C-alpha positions in Angstrom: -177.0 47.8 -26.1 -179.6 46.1 -28.3 -181.9 43.3 -27.5 -183.5 40.9 -29.9 -187.3 41.4 -30.2 -187.7 37.6 -30.5 -185.3 36.1 -27.9 -185.0 39.2 -25.6 -181.2 38.6 -25.5 -178.3 40.7 -26.9 -177.9 39.7 -30.5 -174.6 38.3 -31.8 -175.3 39.6 -35.3 -178.0 42.4 -34.9 -180.2 43.5 -37.9 -183.1 46.0 -38.0 -186.3 45.7 -39.9 -187.0 48.4 -42.4 -190.8 47.9 -41.9 -191.1 47.9 -38.1 -187.7 49.4 -37.0 -187.3 46.5 -34.5 -183.9 44.8 -33.8 -183.5 41.1 -34.3 -180.9 38.3 -34.2 -180.2 37.7 -37.9 -180.4 33.9 -37.7 -183.7 34.0 -35.8 -185.4 36.6 -38.0 -184.2 34.9 -41.2 -185.7 31.6 -40.0 -189.0 33.3 -39.1 -189.2 35.0 -42.5 -188.5 31.7 -44.3 -191.4 30.1 -42.4 -194.0 32.9 -42.2 -192.8 35.7 -44.6 -194.0 38.5 -42.2 -192.7 40.7 -39.4 -193.1 38.9 -36.1 -194.2 42.1 -34.3 -196.4 44.0 -36.8 -197.5 41.1 -39.0 -196.5 43.1 -42.2 -195.0 41.3 -45.1 -191.3 41.1 -44.7 -188.4 39.8 -46.8 -184.7 39.2 -46.0 -183.8 42.1 -48.2 -185.7 44.4 -45.8 -183.2 43.6 -43.1 -180.4 46.1 -42.4 -177.2 45.0 -40.6 -176.3 47.1 -37.6 -172.5 47.8 -37.3 -171.8 48.1 -33.6 -168.6 49.6 -32.0 -166.4 48.1 -30.7 -166.7 45.2 -33.2 -165.3 42.6 -30.7 -167.4 43.6 -27.7 -169.0 40.3 -26.5 -172.5 40.5 -25.0 -172.9 39.8 -21.4 -173.7 36.1 -20.7 -177.3 35.8 -19.6 -176.2 34.1 -16.4 -174.6 37.3 -15.2 -177.6 39.5 -15.7 -179.3 38.6 -12.5 -178.3 39.2 -8.9 -178.5 35.5 -7.9 -176.1 34.7 -10.8 -173.7 37.4 -9.7 -173.8 36.2 -6.1 -173.1 32.6 -7.2 -170.0 33.8 -9.3 -168.6 35.8 -6.3 -169.1 32.7 -4.1 -167.1 30.6 -6.5 -164.3 33.1 -6.6 -164.2 33.3 -2.8 -164.1 29.5 -2.5 -161.1 29.4 -4.9 -159.3 32.1 -2.9 -159.8 30.2 0.4 -158.6 26.9 -1.1 -155.4 28.6 -2.5 -154.7 30.2 0.9 -155.1 26.8 2.6 -152.6 25.2 0.2 -150.1 28.0 0.9 -150.4 27.4 4.6 -149.8 23.7 4.2 -146.6 24.4 2.2 -145.5 27.0 4.8 -146.0 24.5 7.6 -144.0 21.8 5.7 -141.2 24.3 5.2 -141.1 25.2 8.9 -140.9 21.5 9.7 -137.9 21.0 7.3 -136.1 24.0 8.7 -136.7 22.8 12.3 -135.2 19.4 11.3 -132.2 21.0 9.7 -131.5 23.2 12.7 -131.8 20.2 15.0 -129.4 18.2 12.9 -126.9 21.1 12.8 -127.2 21.4 16.6 -126.6 17.7 17.1 -123.6 17.8 14.8 -122.1 20.7 16.7 -122.6 18.8 20.0 -120.8 15.8 18.5 -117.9 17.9 17.3 -117.6 19.6 20.7 -117.6 16.2 22.5 -114.9 14.9 20.1 -112.8 18.0 20.8 -113.1 17.5 24.5 -112.2 13.8 24.2 -109.2 14.8 22.0 -108.0 17.4 24.5 -108.4 14.9 27.3 -106.4 12.3 25.4 -103.7 14.8 24.7 -103.5 15.7 28.4 -103.3 12.1 29.4 -100.6 11.5 26.8 -98.7 14.5 28.1 -98.9 13.2 31.6 -97.6 9.7 30.6 -94.8 11.2 28.6 -93.9 13.5 31.5 -93.9 10.4 33.8 -91.7 8.4 31.5 -89.4 11.3 30.7 -90.2 11.2 26.9 -89.8 14.6 25.1 -93.0 15.8 23.5 -93.1 16.5 19.7 -92.9 20.1 18.6 -96.2 19.9 16.7 -99.2 17.7 17.1 -101.5 18.3 14.1 -100.6 18.1 10.4 -102.7 20.6 8.4 -103.2 19.9 4.7 -103.3 23.5 3.5 -104.3 24.3 0.0 -101.0 26.0 -0.7 -98.8 23.7 1.3 -95.4 23.7 -0.3 -94.4 20.2 0.9 -90.7 19.5 1.5 -88.5 22.6 1.1 -85.3 20.9 0.2 -84.1 17.5 -1.0 -82.6 15.1 1.5 -78.8 15.1 1.3 -78.7 11.4 0.3 -80.9 12.2 -2.7 -78.7 15.2 -3.7 -75.6 13.0 -3.5 -77.2 10.4 -5.8 -78.1 13.2 -8.3 -74.5 14.6 -8.2 -72.9 11.2 -8.6 -75.1 10.4 -11.6 -74.5 13.8 -13.1 -70.7 13.4 -12.9 -70.8 9.9 -14.4 -73.2 10.7 -17.2 -71.8 14.1 -18.2 -68.3 12.7 -18.4 -69.4 9.7 -20.4 -71.7 11.7 -22.7 -68.8 14.0 -23.9 -66.8 11.0 -25.1 -69.7 9.0 -26.5 -70.4 8.8 -30.2 -73.2 7.0 -31.9 -72.5 3.3 -32.4 -71.2 2.3 -35.8 -74.3 0.3 -36.6 -76.7 3.1 -35.6 -79.4 3.9 -38.2 -78.2 6.5 -40.7 -80.2 9.3 -42.2 -80.4 7.4 -45.6 -81.8 4.4 -43.8 -84.4 6.4 -41.9 -85.7 7.8 -45.2 -86.5 4.3 -46.4 -88.5 3.3 -43.3 -91.8 1.7 -44.0 -94.6 0.2 -41.7 -93.3 -3.2 -40.7 -95.7 -4.3 -38.0 -99.0 -3.2 -36.5 -100.6 -4.3 -33.3 -104.3 -3.6 -33.5 -107.3 -3.5 -31.2 -105.4 -2.5 -28.0 -107.5 -1.3 -25.1 -111.3 -1.0 -25.0 -113.3 0.2 -27.9 -115.2 2.7 -25.7 -113.7 5.0 -24.8 -111.1 4.2 -27.3 -107.6 5.6 -27.9 -104.1 5.2 -26.7 -102.7 8.2 -24.9 -99.1 7.2 -24.1 -96.5 4.7 -25.1 -93.2 3.4 -23.6 -90.8 0.7 -24.9 -88.6 -1.4 -22.6 -84.8 -0.9 -22.9 -84.0 -4.3 -21.3 -86.5 -6.2 -23.5 -87.2 -4.2 -26.6 -90.1 -6.4 -27.6 -92.1 -5.3 -24.5 -94.0 -2.1 -24.6 -96.5 -0.2 -22.4 -99.6 1.7 -23.4 -102.0 3.8 -21.4 -105.5 4.5 -22.7 -108.6 6.5 -22.4 -110.2 3.4 -20.9 -108.2 3.9 -17.7 -106.1 0.8 -18.2 -102.3 0.2 -18.6 -101.4 -2.6 -20.9 -98.1 -4.5 -21.1 -97.6 -6.2 -24.5 -95.1 -8.6 -25.8 -94.5 -7.9 -29.5 -92.6 -11.2 -30.1 -95.3 -13.4 -28.6 -98.0 -11.0 -30.0 -100.0 -11.1 -26.8 -101.0 -8.9 -23.8 -98.9 -9.8 -20.8 -100.8 -7.7 -18.3 -103.8 -5.4 -18.1 -103.3 -3.2 -15.1 -106.3 -1.4 -13.5 -106.5 1.2 -10.8 -107.1 4.5 -12.4 -110.6 6.1 -12.4 -109.9 8.4 -15.4 -107.8 8.3 -18.5 -104.1 7.4 -18.2 -101.9 10.4 -19.4 -98.4 8.9 -19.1 -96.7 5.5 -18.7 -93.0 4.5 -18.0 -90.7 1.6 -17.2 -88.2 1.8 -14.3 -85.6 -0.8 -15.2 -82.6 -1.1 -13.0 -80.1 -3.9 -12.6 -80.6 -6.1 -9.5 -84.0 -4.4 -8.9 -87.5 -5.5 -9.9 -88.9 -3.8 -13.0 -91.5 -1.2 -12.1 -94.4 -0.1 -14.3 -95.5 3.5 -13.5 -98.5 5.4 -14.8 -100.0 8.8 -14.1 -103.6 9.8 -14.8 -106.1 12.5 -15.0 -107.5 11.2 -11.7 -104.5 12.9 -9.9 -102.8 9.7 -8.9 -99.8 7.6 -9.8 -100.0 3.8 -9.8 -96.8 1.7 -9.5 -96.7 -2.1 -10.2 -93.6 -4.3 -9.5 -92.6 -7.5 -11.3 -92.9 -10.5 -9.1 -90.2 -13.0 -10.2 -92.0 -15.9 -8.5 -95.3 -15.6 -10.3 -94.1 -13.6 -13.3 -96.9 -11.1 -12.7 -97.0 -7.4 -12.0 -98.4 -6.7 -8.5 -99.5 -3.3 -7.1 -96.7 -1.7 -5.2 -97.8 1.8 -4.4 -100.3 4.6 -5.1 -99.1 8.2 -5.0 -101.7 10.8 -4.2 -99.6 13.9 -3.5 -101.1 16.2 -6.1 -104.5 18.0 -6.2 -104.7 18.4 -9.9 -104.5 16.3 -13.1 -101.0 14.8 -13.5 -99.6 16.1 -16.8 -96.0 14.9 -16.7 -94.1 11.8 -15.5 -90.4 10.8 -15.9 -88.0 8.5 -14.3 -84.8 10.3 -13.2 -81.5 9.1 -14.7 -80.6 7.8 -11.2 -83.5 5.3 -11.6 -84.3 5.9 -8.0 -86.3 9.1 -8.3 -89.7 9.7 -9.9 -90.5 13.2 -11.2 -94.1 14.4 -11.6 -95.8 17.6 -12.6 -99.5 18.6 -12.2 -102.1 21.1 -13.2 -102.1 22.1 -9.5 -99.0 24.3 -10.4 -96.5 22.2 -8.5 -94.0 19.4 -9.3 -92.7 16.7 -7.0 -89.9 14.2 -6.6 -90.5 10.7 -5.1 -88.1 8.0 -3.9 -88.7 4.8 -5.9 -87.3 2.7 -3.0 -89.6 3.9 -0.3 -92.2 5.6 -2.6 -92.1 8.6 -0.3 -92.3 12.1 -1.5 -88.9 13.8 -1.0 -89.6 17.2 -2.6 -92.6 19.3 -3.5 -92.2 22.7 -5.2 -94.0 25.8 -4.1 -97.0 26.6 -6.2 -96.1 28.4 -9.5 -98.1 31.2 -11.1 -99.0 28.8 -14.0 -100.1 25.2 -14.1 -97.6 22.7 -15.5 -98.6 20.9 -18.6 -95.5 18.8 -19.5 -92.2 17.6 -18.1 -88.7 16.5 -19.1 -85.5 15.6 -17.2 -82.1 16.6 -18.5 -79.9 13.6 -19.5 -77.4 14.5 -16.7 -80.2 14.6 -14.1 -79.7 18.1 -12.8 -82.3 20.1 -14.7 -86.0 19.8 -15.0 -88.0 21.5 -17.8 -91.7 22.2 -17.3 -94.2 23.4 -19.9 -97.0 25.8 -19.1 -100.3 26.9 -20.8 -98.8 30.4 -21.1 -96.4 29.5 -23.9 -93.4 29.4 -21.6 -90.9 26.8 -20.5 -89.6 26.9 -17.0 -86.3 25.2 -16.2 -85.4 24.3 -12.6 -82.4 23.0 -10.8 -83.6 19.7 -9.3 -81.1 19.8 -6.4 -82.2 23.3 -5.1 -85.6 23.8 -6.6 -84.5 27.2 -7.9 -85.5 28.4 -11.4 -82.5 28.3 -13.7 -84.1 29.8 -16.8 -87.3 30.7 -18.6 -87.8 30.2 -22.3 -90.6 31.9 -24.2 -91.0 32.3 -28.0 -91.1 35.8 -29.2 -94.4 37.2 -30.6 -96.2 33.9 -30.3 -100.0 33.5 -29.9 -101.0 31.9 -26.6 -100.6 28.1 -26.7 -100.0 25.2 -24.3 -96.5 23.6 -24.2 -97.9 20.1 -24.1 -94.6 18.2 -24.7 -90.9 18.8 -24.5 -87.6 16.7 -24.6 -83.9 17.2 -24.1 -81.4 16.1 -26.7 -79.0 13.3 -25.5 -76.0 15.7 -25.6 -77.8 18.0 -23.2 -77.3 21.1 -25.2 -80.7 21.4 -26.8 -84.4 21.3 -25.9 -87.2 20.5 -28.3 -90.7 21.9 -27.7 -93.6 23.4 -29.5 -93.4 27.2 -30.1 -97.0 27.3 -31.4 -99.9 24.9 -32.0 -98.4 23.8 -35.3 -94.6 24.3 -35.1 -91.7 23.3 -33.0 -88.5 25.1 -31.9 -85.0 23.8 -31.0 -83.7 25.8 -28.0 -79.9 26.1 -27.4 -79.6 25.9 -23.6 -76.2 27.5 -23.6 -77.5 30.6 -25.2 -81.1 30.3 -23.9 -82.6 31.1 -27.3 -84.3 29.3 -30.1 -81.8 28.3 -32.8 -84.3 27.0 -35.3 -88.1 26.7 -35.8 -89.9 24.3 -38.0 -93.5 25.0 -39.2 -95.6 21.8 -39.7 -98.6 23.4 -41.4 -101.7 25.1 -40.0 -103.6 21.8 -40.0 -100.9 20.0 -38.0 -101.4 20.0 -34.2 -98.5 18.9 -32.1 -99.1 16.1 -29.6 -95.6 14.9 -28.7 -92.0 15.6 -29.4 -89.1 13.2 -28.8 -85.3 13.0 -29.5 -83.6 9.7 -30.3 -80.8 8.5 -28.0 -78.0 9.7 -30.3 -79.3 13.2 -30.7 -79.1 12.8 -34.5 -82.9 12.7 -35.1 -86.1 14.0 -33.5 -89.7 13.2 -34.1 -93.0 15.2 -33.9 -96.3 13.3 -33.4 -99.5 15.1 -34.2 -102.9 15.3 -35.7 -101.7 14.4 -39.2 -99.3 11.6 -38.3 -95.6 11.9 -37.4 -92.6 13.5 -39.0 -88.9 12.7 -38.5 -86.2 15.3 -38.8 -82.4 15.4 -38.8 -80.9 17.4 -36.0 -78.6 20.3 -37.1 -79.5 20.1 -40.8 -83.3 20.2 -39.9 -84.1 18.2 -43.0 -87.4 16.3 -43.0 -86.4 12.6 -43.4 -89.7 10.8 -43.1 -93.5 11.2 -42.9 -95.5 8.6 -41.0 -99.1 9.2 -41.8 -100.5 5.7 -42.6 -102.5 5.5 -39.3 -103.7 9.1 -39.1 -103.2 11.0 -35.8 -100.3 9.8 -33.7 -100.6 10.5 -29.9 -97.1 9.3 -28.9 -93.8 8.4 -30.5 -90.7 6.4 -29.4 -87.4 5.7 -31.1 -86.4 2.0 -30.9 -83.0 0.5 -30.1 -80.2 1.8 -32.2 -82.7 4.0 -34.1 -83.6 0.9 -36.2 -87.3 1.3 -35.4 -89.8 4.0 -34.7 -92.9 3.2 -32.6 -96.1 5.2 -32.8 -99.5 5.0 -31.0 -102.4 5.8 -33.3 -106.0 5.3 -32.2 -106.2 1.8 -30.7 -103.1 0.5 -32.5 -99.4 0.6 -32.1 -97.5 0.8 -35.5 -93.8 0.1 -36.0 -91.7 1.5 -38.8 -88.3 0.2 -39.9 -86.2 -0.9 -42.8 -88.1 -2.7 -45.6 -87.7 -6.4 -45.5 
């Protein structure tokens, strides 16, 4: 290592004098030459051109700081390192002690909780023993079981009560006999009339703007000017089209409403029913005194999002399906659950009840449709499109004559299934950009509609001709045929649009 002959320290940029052979720091010797013009050691005349740069190796080796060149400086450096090490160790010990205290508190809390649970178990056992003694004294028979365990895979009721089965059979006999003789009324909308339908009325700004969007729609059969909407804003709205006003805004859901329905039965109060993504069903009943809809019941029987809701043709049974892989039936008189299916291998994503009331069709995310006998809970058939890419059957509907089932057979097409042959008789492609949201048959089984991302389309049954395209409002989330097929209702965004004959 070199040392500057002027400063006595290692030079940052060393040079050697050609006259004296001494090593200098360039900036110091240049300054000295400019002031004196001589070599500082020998006194000989010296110019800057007489300085030769020394190229050291390695080039980046930094000289040792002058403070580390003495023993006291090194001792001071080591002392500082030791102090930092001791302080770090002290901080770690403090954290260790805090962790030990937290662990001690957690163990104490767990022990206290265990003692409380043990005390409650002892009190429960003592209460049971006292109850058993009293029952033995009074001669009352003890129940067969004492606890009700809510198991994850509990199947619920295994069979329907006999009175419910009787109602279903009676309804089936009446409806099936009447359906075979029934023909569309003479004044029912014809295909030529449907082709001329235009937008005749729009009800805008329904539900909240954030989060916006209507998810479901239902039109009253008793009062065709009344309709229900469920929205992403967790609210169910009842609207009177003739008065052009909201009759009721019904709250109770904590997530979006997936389905809404009326239960309209002669001599009984009208019920408004909604099913949501929050796993519950809300039921409101019309109060004839106040004219308002009051909360009647809340059903919490499912553990997954409710994906299907339908009122059975008896008008006394409510059918539900859920993403928890089960479906259930509920009595609309007592609002009690009367049947719960055993868990399926697939979640259920849509639901439809046969017009006669004996069959229940359920869609799945595995491209299949499962059909069950409502009375026994047994699977009657499984429908699956051939060579289809995986998709979710998010909607399905039976034709009024009971012979056909309409459902998506891909994301952008629908199929009409013949239930007598259990095979698809026809498939309609809607285009790759069209995504199916809802399918629906009219009450005469002459027409069916498909609502989707590019609006809605109306087709003629049997001929499969496309009669009408309804794309004024963009995406249509739900579709309903009006009375006598004279109107078609659609939910799009925050508005409900009605199509009918031009005025």
